[in-house]
C-alpha positions in Angstrom: 183.5 92.2 83.5 184.0 90.0 80.3 184.4 93.2 78.3 187.1 94.3 80.7 188.9 91.0 80.2 188.7 91.4 76.4 190.0 94.9 76.7 192.9 93.7 78.9 194.0 91.1 76.4 194.2 93.6 73.5 197.8 94.2 74.4 200.3 94.9 77.2 199.6 98.6 77.2 195.9 98.1 77.9 196.6 95.4 80.5 199.2 97.6 82.3 197.0 100.6 82.2 194.0 98.8 83.8 196.2 97.1 86.4 197.9 100.4 87.4 194.6 102.3 87.6 192.8 99.6 89.5 195.7 99.3 91.9 195.7 103.1 92.5 192.0 103.4 93.1 191.0 102.5 96.7 189.4 99.1 97.2 189.9 98.0 93.6 193.3 96.4 94.0 191.7 93.0 93.7 190.7 93.8 90.1 194.3 94.8 89.4 195.5 91.5 90.8 192.9 89.6 88.7 194.1 91.4 85.6 197.7 90.4 86.2 196.5 86.9 86.9 194.6 86.8 83.6 197.6 87.8 81.6 199.7 85.2 83.4 197.2 82.4 82.8 196.7 83.3 79.2 200.2 84.5 78.0 202.5 83.0 80.6 204.7 84.0 83.5 207.0 86.4 81.6 204.1 88.5 80.3 202.4 88.4 83.7 205.5 89.7 85.4 205.9 92.5 82.9 202.3 93.7 83.7 202.7 92.9 87.4 205.8 95.1 87.8 203.8 98.1 86.7 201.0 97.2 89.1 203.6 96.9 91.9 204.4 100.6 91.7 201.0 101.9 93.1 200.9 98.9 95.4 204.2 99.9 96.9 202.9 103.5 97.2 200.0 102.3 99.2 202.4 100.5 101.5 204.8 103.5 101.9 202.4 106.4 102.1 199.0 104.8 102.7 200.4 102.3 105.3 198.2 99.6 103.8 200.0 96.4 102.8 196.9 94.7 101.5 197.1 95.8 97.8 200.7 94.8 97.5 200.2 91.5 99.4 197.1 90.5 97.4 198.9 91.3 94.1 202.0 89.3 95.0 199.9 86.3 96.2 197.7 86.4 93.1 200.8 86.4 90.9 202.2 83.4 92.7 199.0 81.4 92.5 198.4 82.3 88.8 201.9 81.3 87.9 201.4 77.9 89.7 198.0 77.4 88.1 199.4 78.2 84.6 202.3 75.9 85.0 200.6 72.9 86.7 196.9 73.3 85.9 196.2 72.1 89.4 194.1 74.0 91.9 195.5 71.8 94.7 199.0 72.9 94.1 197.8 76.5 93.5 196.0 76.8 96.8 198.7 75.1 98.8 201.4 77.1 97.2 199.4 80.3 97.8 198.8 79.3 101.5 202.6 78.9 102.0 203.2 82.3 100.5 200.4 83.8 102.5 201.9 82.5 105.7 205.3 84.1 104.8 203.6 87.4 103.8 201.6 87.5 107.1 204.8 87.2 109.1 206.4 89.9 107.1 203.6 92.5 107.6 204.8 93.6 111.1 208.3 94.1 109.6 207.4 96.0 106.4 204.4 97.9 107.7 205.1 98.5 111.4 202.9 101.6 111.6 199.9 100.0 110.0 200.3 96.9 112.2 200.7 99.0 115.3 197.5 100.8 114.5 195.4 97.7 114.0 196.9 96.0 117.0 196.2 99.0 119.1 192.6 99.0 118.0 192.3 95.3 118.8 193.8 95.9 122.3 191.3 98.7 122.9 188.4 96.4 122.0 189.9 93.6 124.2 190.3 96.0 127.1 186.6 96.8 126.9 185.6 93.2 127.2 184.6 91.6 130.5 187.4 90.6 132.8 186.5 86.9 132.5 187.9 86.9 129.0 191.4 86.9 130.5 190.8 83.4 131.9 190.5 82.0 128.4 194.0 83.1 127.5 196.6 80.3 127.0 198.7 79.8 130.1 201.8 81.9 130.2 200.8 84.3 127.5 199.9 87.9 128.0 197.0 89.6 126.2 199.4 91.7 124.0 201.1 88.7 122.5 197.9 86.9 121.9 196.4 89.9 120.2 199.5 90.2 118.1 199.2 86.6 116.9 195.5 87.0 116.2 196.1 90.1 114.1 198.8 88.4 112.1 196.5 85.5 111.5 193.5 87.7 110.6 195.6 89.8 108.1 197.0 86.6 106.6 193.6 85.1 106.1 192.2 88.3 104.6 195.0 88.7 102.1 195.0 85.1 101.2 191.2 85.0 100.8 191.2 88.1 98.5 194.1 86.6 96.4 192.1 83.4 96.0 189.1 85.3 94.8 191.3 87.3 92.4 192.8 84.1 91.0 189.3 82.6 90.6 188.1 85.8 88.8 191.1 85.6 86.5 190.5 82.0 85.7 186.8 82.7 85.2 187.6 85.4 82.7 189.9 83.1 80.9 187.3 80.3 80.8 184.5 82.6 79.5 186.7 83.8 76.7 188.5 80.6 75.7 187.0 77.7 77.5 183.3 78.2 78.5 182.4 76.1 81.5 186.0 75.2 82.2 186.1 76.8 85.7 182.8 75.2 86.7 184.1 71.8 85.6 187.4 72.3 87.5 185.6 73.4 90.7 183.2 70.5 90.6 186.1 68.0 90.5 188.4 69.9 92.9 189.7 67.8 95.8 192.8 67.5 97.8 194.9 64.4 97.4 195.4 62.1 100.5 199.1 63.0 100.9 198.4 66.7 100.8 195.5 66.5 103.3 197.7 64.5 105.6 200.5 67.0 105.3 198.1 69.8 106.2 197.0 68.0 109.3 200.6 67.3 110.3 201.6 71.0 109.9 198.5 72.0 111.9 199.5 69.5 114.7 203.1 70.4 115.0 203.2 74.0 113.9 202.9 75.4 117.4 205.8 73.2 118.7 208.2 74.6 116.0 207.4 78.2 116.7 204.8 78.9 114.0 201.6 80.9 114.7 199.0 78.2 115.2 196.0 80.5 114.6 197.6 81.6 111.3 198.2 78.0 110.2 194.6 77.0 111.1 193.0 79.9 109.2 195.2 79.9 106.1 195.6 76.1 105.7 191.9 75.7 106.6 190.8 77.7 103.6 191.9 75.1 100.9 190.1 72.4 103.0 187.0 74.6 103.2 187.0 75.2 99.5 187.4 71.5 98.8 184.4 70.9 101.0 182.3 73.4 99.1 183.5 71.9 95.8 182.4 68.5 97.1 178.9 69.8 97.8 178.7 71.4 94.3 180.1 68.2 92.7 177.6 66.0 94.4 174.7 68.2 93.5 175.9 68.3 89.8 176.4 64.5 89.6 173.0 63.8 91.2 171.5 66.4 88.9 169.7 68.0 91.9 167.8 71.3 91.7 169.6 74.5 92.4 167.5 75.0 95.5 169.8 72.5 97.2 172.7 74.9 96.8 170.7 77.8 98.0 169.7 75.9 101.1 173.3 74.9 101.6 174.6 78.5 101.6 171.8 79.6 103.9 172.8 76.9 106.3 176.4 77.9 105.9 175.5 81.4 107.1 173.3 80.3 110.0 175.4 77.4 111.2 178.8 79.3 111.1 181.3 78.1 112.3 180.1 74.6 112.8 179.3 73.9 109.2 182.8 75.2 108.3 184.3 72.5 110.5 182.0 69.9 108.9 183.1 70.9 105.4 186.8 70.7 106.4 186.3 67.2 107.8 184.3 66.2 104.7 187.2 67.4 102.5 189.7 65.3 104.5 187.4 62.2 104.1 186.9 63.0 100.4 190.7 63.1 99.9 190.9 59.5 100.9 187.7 58.0 99.5 186.9 60.3 96.5 183.2 60.5 97.2 182.3 61.9 93.8 184.0 59.1 92.0 182.1 56.6 94.1 178.8 58.2 93.2 
Protein backbone atom coordinates (compact mmCIF):
# COMPACT_ATOMS: atom_id res chain seq x y z
CA UNK A 1 0.00 0.00 0.00
CA UNK A 2 2.91 2.36 0.67
CA UNK A 3 4.16 1.83 -2.88
CA UNK A 4 0.72 2.74 -4.15
CA UNK A 5 0.88 6.00 -2.18
CA UNK A 6 4.33 6.74 -3.62
CA UNK A 7 3.02 6.05 -7.12
CA UNK A 8 0.04 8.36 -6.59
CA UNK A 9 2.25 11.24 -5.50
CA UNK A 10 4.41 11.05 -8.63
CA UNK A 11 2.05 13.46 -10.35
CA UNK A 12 -1.58 14.36 -11.01
CA UNK A 13 -1.87 11.99 -13.97
CA UNK A 14 -0.87 9.01 -11.82
CA UNK A 15 -3.18 10.07 -8.98
CA UNK A 16 -6.13 10.64 -11.30
CA UNK A 17 -5.56 7.32 -13.04
CA UNK A 18 -5.52 5.33 -9.81
CA UNK A 19 -8.52 7.22 -8.44
CA UNK A 20 -10.60 6.64 -11.58
CA UNK A 21 -9.68 2.95 -11.93
CA UNK A 22 -10.29 2.19 -8.25
CA UNK A 23 -13.63 4.00 -8.37
CA UNK A 24 -14.69 2.05 -11.46
CA UNK A 25 -13.78 -1.37 -10.03
CA UNK A 26 -16.50 -2.81 -7.76
CA UNK A 27 -15.80 -2.62 -4.00
CA UNK A 28 -12.56 -0.63 -4.44
CA UNK A 29 -14.11 2.84 -4.25
CA UNK A 30 -12.71 3.31 -0.73
CA UNK A 31 -9.19 3.17 -2.19
CA UNK A 32 -10.14 5.84 -4.72
CA UNK A 33 -11.45 8.01 -1.88
CA UNK A 34 -8.22 7.46 0.06
CA UNK A 35 -6.15 8.49 -2.97
CA UNK A 36 -8.09 11.75 -3.27
CA UNK A 37 -7.69 12.22 0.48
CA UNK A 38 -3.93 11.70 0.28
CA UNK A 39 -3.55 14.27 -2.49
CA UNK A 40 -5.65 16.73 -0.50
CA UNK A 41 -3.67 16.20 2.70
CA UNK A 42 -0.29 16.46 0.98
CA UNK A 43 -0.86 19.04 -1.76
CA UNK A 44 -3.90 21.00 -0.61
CA UNK A 45 -7.57 21.35 -1.44
CA UNK A 46 -7.06 22.67 -4.96
CA UNK A 47 -5.04 19.65 -6.06
CA UNK A 48 -7.40 17.33 -4.23
CA UNK A 49 -10.39 18.76 -6.06
CA UNK A 50 -8.67 18.40 -9.42
CA UNK A 51 -8.18 14.67 -8.76
CA UNK A 52 -11.54 14.27 -7.06
CA UNK A 53 -13.42 15.64 -10.08
CA UNK A 54 -12.04 12.80 -12.22
CA UNK A 55 -12.99 10.23 -9.58
CA UNK A 56 -16.49 11.70 -9.41
CA UNK A 57 -17.18 10.60 -13.00
CA UNK A 58 -17.21 6.81 -12.37
CA UNK A 59 -18.84 7.50 -8.99
CA UNK A 60 -21.68 9.28 -10.76
CA UNK A 61 -21.89 6.39 -13.22
CA UNK A 62 -22.37 3.96 -10.33
CA UNK A 63 -25.18 6.17 -9.08
CA UNK A 64 -26.91 6.53 -12.45
CA UNK A 65 -26.52 3.05 -13.92
CA UNK A 66 -25.49 0.87 -11.02
CA UNK A 67 -28.02 2.49 -8.67
CA UNK A 68 -25.40 2.39 -5.90
CA UNK A 69 -24.83 5.76 -4.19
CA UNK A 70 -22.12 4.44 -1.83
CA UNK A 71 -19.04 5.11 -4.07
CA UNK A 72 -20.06 8.71 -4.72
CA UNK A 73 -21.14 9.30 -1.10
CA UNK A 74 -17.92 7.90 0.39
CA UNK A 75 -15.80 9.91 -2.05
CA UNK A 76 -17.60 13.17 -1.23
CA UNK A 77 -17.42 12.59 2.53
CA UNK A 78 -13.72 11.68 2.34
CA UNK A 79 -13.01 14.84 0.35
CA UNK A 80 -14.81 16.91 2.98
CA UNK A 81 -12.97 15.32 5.91
CA UNK A 82 -9.57 15.42 4.20
CA UNK A 83 -10.03 19.11 3.42
CA UNK A 84 -10.98 19.84 7.04
CA UNK A 85 -8.05 17.81 8.37
CA UNK A 86 -5.61 19.49 6.01
CA UNK A 87 -6.84 22.95 7.02
CA UNK A 88 -7.24 22.45 10.77
CA UNK A 89 -4.99 19.48 11.67
CA UNK A 90 -7.79 18.49 14.07
CA UNK A 91 -9.40 15.07 14.10
CA UNK A 92 -12.18 16.44 16.29
CA UNK A 93 -13.23 19.01 13.69
CA UNK A 94 -12.69 16.47 10.92
CA UNK A 95 -14.98 13.83 12.43
CA UNK A 96 -17.68 16.27 13.51
CA UNK A 97 -17.65 18.00 10.12
CA UNK A 98 -17.80 14.62 8.42
CA UNK A 99 -20.70 13.57 10.64
CA UNK A 100 -22.68 16.68 9.68
CA UNK A 101 -22.01 16.01 5.99
CA UNK A 102 -22.92 12.32 6.42
CA UNK A 103 -26.29 13.24 7.94
CA UNK A 104 -27.03 15.50 4.97
CA UNK A 105 -25.93 12.83 2.46
CA UNK A 106 -28.05 10.16 4.19
CA UNK A 107 -31.17 12.32 3.88
CA UNK A 108 -30.34 12.95 0.21
CA UNK A 109 -30.02 9.25 -0.75
CA UNK A 110 -33.79 8.59 -1.07
CA UNK A 111 -34.00 11.63 -3.38
CA UNK A 112 -31.00 11.02 -5.64
CA UNK A 113 -31.22 7.20 -5.69
CA UNK A 114 -34.94 6.38 -5.27
CA UNK A 115 -34.70 3.01 -7.08
CA UNK A 116 -31.79 1.82 -4.93
CA UNK A 117 -33.44 3.04 -1.75
CA UNK A 118 -36.71 1.41 -2.72
CA UNK A 119 -34.95 -1.93 -3.25
CA UNK A 120 -33.14 -1.96 0.09
CA UNK A 121 -36.25 -0.75 1.90
CA UNK A 122 -38.34 -3.45 0.23
CA UNK A 123 -35.84 -6.11 1.32
CA UNK A 124 -35.95 -4.79 4.87
CA UNK A 125 -39.75 -4.81 4.86
CA UNK A 126 -39.74 -8.41 3.66
CA UNK A 127 -37.38 -9.43 6.48
CA UNK A 128 -39.53 -7.54 8.97
CA UNK A 129 -42.71 -9.23 7.73
CA UNK A 130 -41.11 -12.62 8.43
CA UNK A 131 -40.42 -11.71 12.03
CA UNK A 132 -42.78 -12.77 14.81
CA UNK A 133 -45.87 -10.65 15.26
CA UNK A 134 -44.75 -9.54 18.72
CA UNK A 135 -42.15 -7.28 17.12
CA UNK A 136 -44.90 -4.87 16.17
CA UNK A 137 -45.49 -4.10 19.83
CA UNK A 138 -42.00 -2.60 20.05
CA UNK A 139 -42.73 0.07 17.45
CA UNK A 140 -42.96 3.70 18.61
CA UNK A 141 -46.52 4.76 19.24
CA UNK A 142 -48.25 6.22 16.21
CA UNK A 143 -45.67 4.98 13.69
CA UNK A 144 -46.32 2.32 11.09
CA UNK A 145 -43.70 -0.32 10.19
CA UNK A 146 -42.99 1.24 6.78
CA UNK A 147 -41.98 4.63 8.22
CA UNK A 148 -39.85 3.00 10.92
CA UNK A 149 -38.07 0.82 8.37
CA UNK A 150 -37.49 3.85 6.14
CA UNK A 151 -35.87 5.74 9.03
CA UNK A 152 -33.76 2.72 9.95
CA UNK A 153 -32.49 2.27 6.39
CA UNK A 154 -31.57 5.95 6.10
CA UNK A 155 -29.68 5.64 9.39
CA UNK A 156 -27.95 2.42 8.36
CA UNK A 157 -26.84 3.78 4.99
CA UNK A 158 -25.67 6.98 6.66
CA UNK A 159 -23.54 5.06 9.15
CA UNK A 160 -22.05 2.76 6.49
CA UNK A 161 -21.08 5.64 4.20
CA UNK A 162 -19.68 7.69 7.07
CA UNK A 163 -17.76 4.73 8.51
CA UNK A 164 -16.16 3.91 5.15
CA UNK A 165 -15.28 7.57 4.62
CA UNK A 166 -13.62 7.70 8.05
CA UNK A 167 -11.59 4.58 7.20
CA UNK A 168 -10.57 6.10 3.84
CA UNK A 169 -9.48 9.31 5.56
CA UNK A 170 -7.50 7.32 8.13
CA UNK A 171 -5.86 5.35 5.31
CA UNK A 172 -4.92 8.57 3.50
CA UNK A 173 -3.47 10.04 6.69
CA UNK A 174 -1.63 6.78 7.36
CA UNK A 175 -0.05 6.91 3.90
CA UNK A 176 1.00 10.50 4.46
CA UNK A 177 2.46 9.67 7.86
CA UNK A 178 4.47 6.69 6.57
CA UNK A 179 5.94 8.73 3.73
CA UNK A 180 6.61 12.04 5.48
CA UNK A 181 6.00 11.71 9.22
CA UNK A 182 6.51 8.15 10.53
CA UNK A 183 4.47 7.51 13.65
CA UNK A 184 2.45 10.68 13.18
CA UNK A 185 -0.94 9.00 12.87
CA UNK A 186 -0.27 6.78 15.89
CA UNK A 187 0.62 9.81 17.98
CA UNK A 188 -2.46 11.69 16.82
CA UNK A 189 -4.74 8.77 17.58
CA UNK A 190 -3.32 8.23 21.06
CA UNK A 191 -4.02 11.87 21.91
CA UNK A 192 -7.39 12.18 20.17
CA UNK A 193 -10.26 13.29 22.39
CA UNK A 194 -13.35 15.42 22.01
CA UNK A 195 -13.38 18.78 23.78
CA UNK A 196 -16.00 19.38 26.45
CA UNK A 197 -18.05 21.88 24.37
CA UNK A 198 -18.17 19.51 21.39
CA UNK A 199 -19.18 16.53 23.53
CA UNK A 200 -21.90 18.64 25.15
CA UNK A 201 -23.12 19.82 21.73
CA UNK A 202 -23.34 16.20 20.53
CA UNK A 203 -25.42 15.26 23.57
CA UNK A 204 -27.73 18.24 23.03
CA UNK A 205 -28.28 17.35 19.37
CA UNK A 206 -29.02 13.75 20.31
CA UNK A 207 -31.50 14.92 22.93
CA UNK A 208 -33.42 17.45 20.84
CA UNK A 209 -32.99 16.04 17.33
CA UNK A 210 -36.21 14.05 17.37
CA UNK A 211 -38.20 17.11 18.49
CA UNK A 212 -37.01 19.22 15.54
CA UNK A 213 -37.81 16.60 12.92
CA UNK A 214 -34.40 14.92 12.53
CA UNK A 215 -33.97 11.17 12.28
CA UNK A 216 -33.03 10.16 15.86
CA UNK A 217 -31.56 6.80 14.82
CA UNK A 218 -29.39 8.48 12.18
CA UNK A 219 -28.16 11.02 14.72
CA UNK A 220 -27.36 8.32 17.27
CA UNK A 221 -25.42 6.14 14.84
CA UNK A 222 -23.50 8.88 13.02
CA UNK A 223 -22.76 11.17 15.98
CA UNK A 224 -22.01 8.13 18.11
CA UNK A 225 -19.11 7.14 15.85
CA UNK A 226 -16.80 10.06 16.87
CA UNK A 227 -17.58 9.25 20.52
CA UNK A 228 -16.82 5.59 19.90
CA UNK A 229 -13.51 6.42 18.20
CA UNK A 230 -12.60 8.77 21.05
CA UNK A 231 -13.26 5.89 23.46
CA UNK A 232 -10.98 3.56 21.50
CA UNK A 233 -8.32 6.29 21.35
CA UNK A 234 -8.58 6.63 25.12
CA UNK A 235 -7.89 2.91 25.57
CA UNK A 236 -4.91 3.01 23.19
CA UNK A 237 -3.58 6.17 24.83
CA UNK A 238 -3.80 4.72 28.34
CA UNK A 239 -2.08 1.50 27.26
CA UNK A 240 0.71 3.54 25.62
CA UNK A 241 1.20 5.88 28.58
CA UNK A 242 1.28 2.98 31.03
CA UNK A 243 3.60 1.08 28.67
CA UNK A 244 1.42 -2.00 28.97
CA UNK A 245 1.90 -5.09 26.82
CA UNK A 246 0.10 -5.43 23.51
CA UNK A 247 -1.94 -8.28 24.94
CA UNK A 248 -4.10 -5.71 26.72
CA UNK A 249 -5.26 -4.34 23.38
CA UNK A 250 -5.87 -7.84 22.02
CA UNK A 251 -8.02 -8.62 25.04
CA UNK A 252 -9.83 -5.32 24.63
CA UNK A 253 -10.81 -6.03 21.02
CA UNK A 254 -11.89 -9.56 21.88
CA UNK A 255 -14.10 -8.12 24.60
CA UNK A 256 -15.38 -5.53 22.13
CA UNK A 257 -16.60 -8.33 19.86
CA UNK A 258 -18.07 -10.44 22.65
CA UNK A 259 -19.72 -7.64 24.60
CA UNK A 260 -21.25 -5.77 21.66
CA UNK A 261 -23.19 -3.46 21.98
CA UNK A 262 -22.67 -2.88 25.70
CA UNK A 263 -18.98 -2.12 25.44
CA UNK A 264 -19.75 0.33 22.64
CA UNK A 265 -21.94 2.25 25.05
CA UNK A 266 -19.26 2.12 27.76
CA UNK A 267 -16.67 3.54 25.34
CA UNK A 268 -18.99 6.38 24.35
CA UNK A 269 -19.62 7.24 28.01
CA UNK A 270 -15.89 7.05 28.71
CA UNK A 271 -15.23 9.44 25.80
CA UNK A 272 -17.71 11.95 27.25
CA UNK A 273 -16.07 11.71 30.70
CA UNK A 274 -12.63 12.07 29.11
CA UNK A 275 -13.75 15.22 27.30
CA UNK A 276 -14.24 16.90 30.68
CA UNK A 277 -11.46 15.38 32.79
CA UNK A 278 -8.74 14.49 30.21
CA UNK A 279 -7.85 11.12 31.72
CA UNK A 280 -4.60 10.71 29.78
CA UNK A 281 -3.28 14.04 30.96
CA UNK A 282 -4.06 13.11 34.55
CA UNK A 283 -2.12 9.88 34.12
